N, C-alpha and C positions, 0 to 999 in steps of 0.2 A: 817474493825475493828468492833467486836461485841459491842452493847451497854452496855451489862453487861457480867460479867464472873465471875467464881468462884474466891475467894480470897484465896491467899496462904500467911499464916502468918509465918514471918520467925524472930520473935523477939528473940527467943532462938539462941544464938550465935551472932546475929546481934549487940546488945548491947555491947557485949565484944569487938567487932572489929571496932565500930564506933570511929571517931576521938574524942579526948576530947571535951566535952561540948555538944556532940551529935550533932557537926556540921554536915551538909549535904552538900557534894560537888556537887554543880549544875552547871555543866560546860555550859549547854545550847546546842542546837543542832548544831549552827554554830561553836561555840568554839570546840566542841566535833569532828566535821567533819574536822576543821582546824588542830586539834591535829593529826587525822590520816592522812591527807595530808602530814603533816610534817614527820610522821614516814614513810610513803611509799617514800618520796623523799630521806630522810636520808638513807634508806636501799636499794636505788635502786629498789624499787618495783613499783607496778602499782595500779591505783584506777579505779573502774568502777562504774558509778552512775546509779542508778535506780530511779524510781519515789519516792520511799519511804525509799531508804537505801543506803548506801555507801559501796561497795564492795572493800577490800584491799588485794592485794597479796604482801607480803613484798618482793618478789623476792628471798628468801631464799629457801633451799632445802624443808622446811615445809612451805606450802603456808597457808596463813590466810586470810580469808575474813570476815570482819566486815560487816554484812549485814543490821544492823539497828543501829542508834544511839538514844538512849533514856535517859532522865533525870528524875528519879522519886524518891520521898521521901522514899517510901516503896516498897517492893515488893508485890504488890497486884494487884488490877484490871487493872491497867495501864500496868503491866508486862504481864498478861495473854492476854490482848487484843493486846498488841505488837507481842507476840508470834503468836497469831491467824493470825494477818496481815500478817506476813512474811512466815508463814508456807507453802503457795503456792509458794513462791519462791524457798523454799528449795526443794520441791518436783519437781519443773520444772528444777531446775539446776543440782541437783545430783552431783556425782563426788568423790564418795569413802565413808568412814566412818567418823562419826562426834565425835568430842570431846567437852565435857563441862569442862571447868576449872574455878576456882575460887580461891581467894586468901584466902578464909576461908572454913573449911569443914562444910557445912550446909546441913544436911540430906534432908530437905524439897526441896532444890534446886535439889538434885540428884533425888528425888521422881519425881519432876515435868518433869526432863528430860526423864526419862524413860517412864513416862506416855505418852509423846509425841511420844517417839519411838515405844511404843506398846509392848515392852518386856523388861525384866531387862537388864540393861547395865552391862558393866565391869569398874571396877576401877583399873587403874594402879597406884601404887605408888612405890616410891623407897624404897628398903629394910631397909635403916636406919631411915626412917620417921615414928614416931609413928602416929597412927590414933587417934587425939584427941577426937573425938566423934565417938560413936559406929556406925559402919555401919548397915544400916537396914537388916533385915533378907534376903530380896530379892536381895541384892547387892552382886554379887560375886567379891571377892577381888582376883586380880591376884598379886601375889609377882613378882616383876621384878628381876630375878636372875642376870641379865647382866646389870649392870648401863649404859653401853655405849649405849643401846638401846634407853634410854631417854636423854642421854647427848646431842645429836644433838638438841633435841628440847629445852633444857635449854639453849643452846648457842644461838639458834636462838632468843628466847624470850629476853635474856639479852643483846644481841647485837642490836636487832631491836627496842627495845623499851625503851631506856633510855630517860625519859622525864624530860628535864632540867626544873628546877624551880619548881619541884613537889616533895613533900615529899614523898619517895618510900612507906611509910607505908599507904599513901592515894592514890597513883598512880593507874590509871585504869591498867596499866601493868607496870612492873618494873623489875629489876634484881632478879633472884632467884624465878621466879613464881613456879618453881617445886623443891623448896627447901625441907626441911625435913618435913614441915607441909602443904605442898600444893599438889594438886592432879589434874588429868586430867581423865575425864570421858568418856568412849567410849560409844556412845549412840546407835550405830548400824545402820541399813539401814532402809529407808522408802520406801515401794513398791518395794523392791528389788534393787533399784538403787541408793540410795544416802543419802544425808546428811540430819539429822534433824536440831535441834537447839542447840546452845550452849549459855551460858550466862556468862557474867563477871560482877561481883559486885565490885563497887568501891565507898566506902562511900554511898552517895544517888545516884550515877550514875549507870546505867546499860547499857552495851552494848551487844546486841543480836548479837552473833557471829556464823559463820559456819567455822569449822576447818577441813581440809580435811587431812586425809590420811591412806590408807591401812595399812601402817606400818611406825613406826617413822623414819626409815632409807630412806624412799621413799615418803615422803609426798610431794604433790604438789598440786596446784590449777589450773585448767584450766581456762585461763582468756582470750584467744585469740578466741573469739566468733565472727565470721565474717558473715556480711549479703550476701546472696546469691541472684542471680537474680530473684529466685522464691519467695524471700521475706522472706524466712526462714533464721534462724541464725544456723551456724554449728560451731562446736568446733574443732579448728585447732592448739591446742598448740604444739604438737609434730611436726606437719608439719611445723609450724612457726619457731620453734627452728631449724629444718633442713635447711629451707631457710636462716636463719640468720647466720648459720654456713658456708654456701655457698658463702656469699656476702663479698665484700670488704667494703661495706657501713654498715649502721646500721638499725636495727629494733627497732621502737619505739612503745611501747604500753601504754594503759592507765595507769597512775600511774608512768610510767618511768620518771626518772629526765629528765626535757626537753620536756615532752608531750605537756604541754599546749602551750609552746613556738612554738613547731613544728606544732601544729594543727592551730594555730592561723592564721585567715586570715586578709588581709588589711580591708575588710569590717567589721567593728565591729557588724554590725546588725546581722551577720551571724556566729552562735556560733555551727560550726560542731564538731562532737566528733567522729572521726574515731576510729575503734577498733585497727588499726594497720597502722603505717606509715613507709614505707621504704625508708629511704634517700639514694638513689643509689650513688656510687661513679663513675660509669662508664656505658657504654652502656651494657656491660655483666650483670651487676646488674639489669638493666632495662629489658633485655630480660628474665633473671631468674625470675623476679618478675611477669612479664606479664604471662609467662607460669604457674606460681603458680596460679595466679588469675583465669586464664582461666581453668585450670585442675581442680580447685575446684568451678568453676561456681561462683566467687565472683563478688560483684559490686565494681568497683574501679574507682578513680579519678586520674587525672595526674596534678602534681603542678610543675609549672615553678617558677613564682614570687608569685604567690598567690594573685594577684592584680585584678583578674576580679571582677567586681562590683556584678556579680550575684553569687560569691562564689563557682564557679564550680570546684575549686582546692580542695574542701573538701567533705566529704561525711559521714554521720552518720552511724556508726556501720560498715562501709565498709572498704576498703584498699586504702591507698593513696601512689601513686608512687611519690615521692618528688626528683625533679632534682636539689633543691637548691645548693648542693655541686658541681654540674658539671657546673661551671661557668667559666672554662679557655676560654680565648680568644687568638687566633693566627693570628697575622696580616702579610699578604705579602704586602708589600708597593710598590713593583715592578709590581705586578698583580693587585694591588688595590682590594684586597678581605680580608675578615676577617672570620675565622671559629670559631664560639662560641659554647660553651656547651648549652644544653637546659635549663639549670637553671640559665644562665646569665641575669642580669638586663641591662637596658641601661647604666645605670652608669658603668658597667664592660665594656661593648662594647665601649663606648665613651672614657673611661679611657685608653683603649689599642689603639684606632684609632687616637685620637687627637695628640699625639706626633709625628704622621707622617702627620699631616695636612689633615687627611681624616676623613670621617664619613659616616655611613649608616643612612638613613631617620629612625627615631625613633618616639617616642611619646613625651608628654609634662611633664612626671613625671619620674625622673631617676630610681626610685625603680621598676618601671614597668618591668616584665619579658619579654624578647625578644620573646619567643616562642608564647605566648598567643596573644600578640598584632600582630605580623607578620602574623601568621597563619589565623588571622580574618581579616587582612587588614592593619592597621597601618598608622594613620594620625598624623603627627608632624610638626616641624617647617621646614622641607625641602620638604614638599609634593608637592608645586608648581613648586620647581626647578628641583627636582630629583625624584619625584613620591612617592608612599606609601612604607611602609616597605616591603610589600609582593611583590612588583614590582622589588625590588632589592634583593630578594632572588634568588640565582643561584644555591643552592645545598642543600642537607640535608641528615642526617643520621636517618633513620626511623625504629622503632622496630614496627613490625606489630602484630597483634592479635595472631598469632602463635608463638610469640617470635622471628620470623625471623628478622635479620638486614638487611636492604637495604641502599646502598649508591645510592642516586639517583640525577640525574640533567637532564637538557633538552635533553642530547644525550641518556642517559640509559633508560629514562621513562618519555617521554614528557606529558603523559597524568596524570601522578601522580604529576609531577611538576605543571602542571596546576591546580591540585586540591589542592595542599598546598599553592598555592597564593590566599588566601582568603577563603578556604574551612573549616577552623577552626580545632579542634582536632579530626576529624572524622575518620581519617585514621592510627593513631598510635600514638606512642610516638616519637617526634622529639628530639633526644638526641644531635644532632649538627645541626647548621644552618650556611650556607655559604653566605655572604653578598657580593654585589658589593659596592665597596667604592667610595667616591666623594671627590674632593678637597674642604675642608670647614675650616674656620677659620685661625689661632687660635682665632681671633676675628670676630665678625659679628656686624653689626649695628643693634641696637635694638630700636624701637620706643615704648614708654610707656607713654601714655598721660592719666590723670585722670580728669574726669569732675563730677560735682555734679549730683545727681540722677535726678532732675527736668529737665535737659538737654538731658534726654534719647533719645526722639524722634529725636531731632536736632542732636544729635551725630550719632545716627544710620543711619539717613538720609545721613549725610555726609560721614559715612562709607560704605553705599551703592553706593554712587556716585563715591567715590574713588576707590572703588575695581572693578567697572565695566570694566575698561580697564587697570587694574594694571599689571605691569610688572610681569613675572612669577618667576623672582628672589625675589620677596617680597611674604611672607606668613603672613596674618593677622588674627586676632581673636577679637571680640568685647565680652566684659563680662559686664553683668549688675548684680551687687552684691555690698558687702560691700567694701568701699574705704580702701586700704592697710593701716595698722597701722605701717608706717616706718617713718623715722626721715625727709625724704624728702617731706612727706606731712604735711601741716599745722596740728597742733595737733587738732584744733576745728573740722576738716573733717574726722579725723581718725575714721573708723568703721561705718561711715554714707553711706546711700545709694548712689551709684555713677554708672558711667559707664566708663569703661576703654577700650581702644584700644591698643593693644600690637601687633607688627609686627616684624618679623625677615627678614633682606635683606641679602641673601646669595649671595653676591657679594661684591666688594672692599668697604670700609668704606665711601669714598666720594660718590659714586653711591648710597649706601644705605642711606645716609643722604638726598641725592636730591630725590630719590624715595619715601621715607616716609615724606617729607615735606608737602605736602597737608593736611595729617591728622593731623600732628603736628603743623600746622598753624591755626587750628581751634580756634577761639578767646575765650580767658578767661578760660583757664583750671585751675583746682585747683593745679596740680603739672605736669610738664613734666620731666620725669625720663629717657628721652632717651639718648642714647649715646653708643660708642663701648662698646662691652661686650665680654668676652671670650665664646665661644660657649658651652664649659663645664658649665659654670654658667648659660647661657641661659637654658640649659637642666634641671637645677635644680630650676629654677626660682619659680615654683609654688609647689615644694616638701613640703614646710611647710604649704600649704594650704590643703594637702591631707594626713594627717599623719596615719599611722596604728591605727587602733582601732576606728577611727571615724565611724559615721553610714552614709551609701551612698545608694542612689537609683537614678539612672541616666536612662533617656530615651532619644530618639532622633529620628529626622525626617530631611529628605533632603528637602530643600526648592528651589522653582525655581527662586526666586528672592528677592529683599528687596523693594517690592512696599509699598505703603502708608498702606494698610490694614495689612500687616505682620509687619511693623514698629509699628504701633499703637498698636497691640495686643502683640508685645514683651514689650513695655514700660508699658502696662497695667499689665501684668503677672509679670513682674520684680518687680512691686510695690506691690505684694501680697505675696511675698516669706515668708514662716512661719518661716524660720530660716535664721539668719544673714549670715550663712556660705554658703547658697545657691547661685548659680549663674544661670543666663540665658544667655547662650553664643551663638554667632553666629560665625561659623568657615568658612571663605572664602576658597573655593575649586578651582577647575579648574587648569590651568598651566599644568604641566607635568603628573599629575595624571589622568587628563581628556583626554589625548592624547591616553590613552590605550582603545582599543575597549571593548565593554561589555563582549564578548565571548573570550577574549584573556586570562582571568584569572577567577578563580571560584568566586572571589569577586563580579562581576557584573558590572552594569551601573555605570559610573562616571560622568555623564553629568550635574547633578546638581551643580550649582554654590555656594551653601551654604548649611551648616548643622546646624541645631538647637540642641543644647545640653541643656538639663533640667538636671543640676547636683545638686541634692538635697543632703545636707550635715547637719548633726546635731549631737549632743553629747548625749542626754538622751534618754534611752529605751521608756520612757512614751510618748515621742514625735513621735514614729514610725509612727502611724497610721495617723496622721495629715500631716506629710511630704510625706509619700507614696500617700495619697489620693490626696494631692495638686499636686504632680508631675503628677499623671495620669490625673486629670482635665486639667492641663496645656498641656499635650500631646494631649488630646482629642481636645482641643481648636484650635490647630494647624493643626490637622490632614487633614481637608478639604482643608487647603492652602498649603499643602505640596505635594510632589510626592509620598507619601505613604511609601517610604522606610526608614527603620531604618539603622543605623550604628551598627552592631553586637557587638561592644566592649562597646556600651552603651545600654545594652538589657533590663534594669529593671531586674526582676529576671526570665527572658526567658518566662514569663507568656503568650505570644502571641504565642508561639509555632511554628508549622509548617508554618502558614500564614505568619508570620515575616520572616522566613527563605527563603520561596518561593519569596517574594516580594523582600528581600535584593539581593538575587543571581539572581533572574530572573527564570522564569519557565524553559527555555531551560537549564541554567546552573545548576539549582537544580537537574533536571533529569540526567543530565550528571555525576554530583557529586555523585549520588545515585548509578550510575552504577560502578563508580570507587569504591565505599564504598562496594558494592556487591563483587567486586574482592579482596579487601584487608581485609574486615572485615565482612563477610557475617552474622556473628550472632550478629553484633551490640553491640560488647563488649565496644567500645568506644563511649559512649552515654551520658554523663553527661555534655558535653559542648553544644554548639548550634549544637544539633544532627540532622543529615540528615541520616534516615534509609536506609539500602541497598535497592536497587530496587529489585523487585520480579523477580525471575527467570522463 
């Protein structure tokens, strides 16, 4: 924005149209943007944000883009500077011819418009409307002989911009903008390719606007600008419309009703703004969308539950393939299998299987998507009794990078099934997953013992001793964090630092009580919440601790034991947590999951008996840096005491890259996975998750 600019004085005509008392309408940037958002939402339109403007497409046949929102008391230097600031945007975006429209006929406004355009513009006016001020000599006035040519524009404005609670005389936009005293001004083209500036005057408020269209009956604004793998942005409005027409699901773009909900990720720290979200209804939709993305060389992400801490289910300016509507679960109780859509959550799967007394090993939070968790491993309450989620994957329907649909199991393609068991989202879109089920519940015995924070070392030592030879029916977790604020805990201790041991006994209730007795008998707990619990309730036990929109940054390392140095360091770091919502956790592993050989699945080695989870959770953006930095320091403090392997569902922001993947999978598994990748996805289209590039040919 230039420091100085010529002043345009618009006092003539201004005073006559200013509200009584010379009141200036000063909405402010935030309020004005909010008004535009409401307009776009009400009209089924879209919004696209830039660094210094908000672009609006009303979703009507006449596209409107409000490219900057200003509030100025007079049309002077501020207006001139604002026009200069956004002129580069107009020249870059293009998209037809431009209109300048105003509630009042102000010649100086017209003059400024064509000065920017570089040549005289045209003024369209309805034949019945008197021109209250004389048109400048250079202005060519075109009488519209067919009122229907502008009727569509009038209708669009009247329907799209009814601003409730604002006097129409003072409204930035309102009914009848093109009535008998109001005009639209065609400014022409810039550099032969597009739009110049439009201005809308409203009291003291000025919105600098871009209005496209070659002709009133075919106006539209290209808003589907998608990121390509080369880093360029390509306009695909027509192609996107064709795709939308071919799908059973829906296409959601910036500004569409529901866009913000559709793009929102579980991790509130990550604010991804995709250009387009395709919410698929079935595998055919997924196949068509993958082909669309590949044909246009687009960057795209795949969303199941949107629950990955690294935010891999979203991508700025790119395309998101959203499976959330594909959440049907079909259970075969005789065969003890369940076939679930790729958008299902563990709540969906448990809700379908538990009525039959069956379950597939899942995670610890019911809102987690089954796809991301399973394909990357999956450790939950049944891991020691029945293995990991990926160990219980017996089949899948996969859409590859060519759009081909594969139904795969160990008989049809054992190498691909090997890869899907822990290889992440590298090979395609899993639109269906088939699981082996196990008898579980309906109730399990749950140990849940709470101790005060100063006993952290003592409790962790007892936890290590108890788990050394623990029966595989019991899966346990020790958490160092804030004491739950629940009725069963004495009020004085709620929210204070504590250490909790939680365990699930996947056996009969009597045996479960006996197997968990040693840890429950540790003297002087603050509270013992242990007892029988429906398995579905256990699966939601921690849901309230991990709500949508909280800010998360998690890291992990596998531990070789619970020796004194590790226990002391755990107690030390638990006492320095910068957020009361953060926990430092120890997951007991082993049992069934450890019986699977390192090369039997892409997941890799399972020999470590414990997993350290550093789960940093906080609320305010201003605390981002402190929490992330603390987590990384904690991670580094344990690296030398660990096996060096991370759990890829707790990957931070994937900043450790290839080295973390090679360590997690193991070198041999990594190279093997890369070879399968080369067969299924040689151009590395599926690259936004824990990416293993295809092996070189």
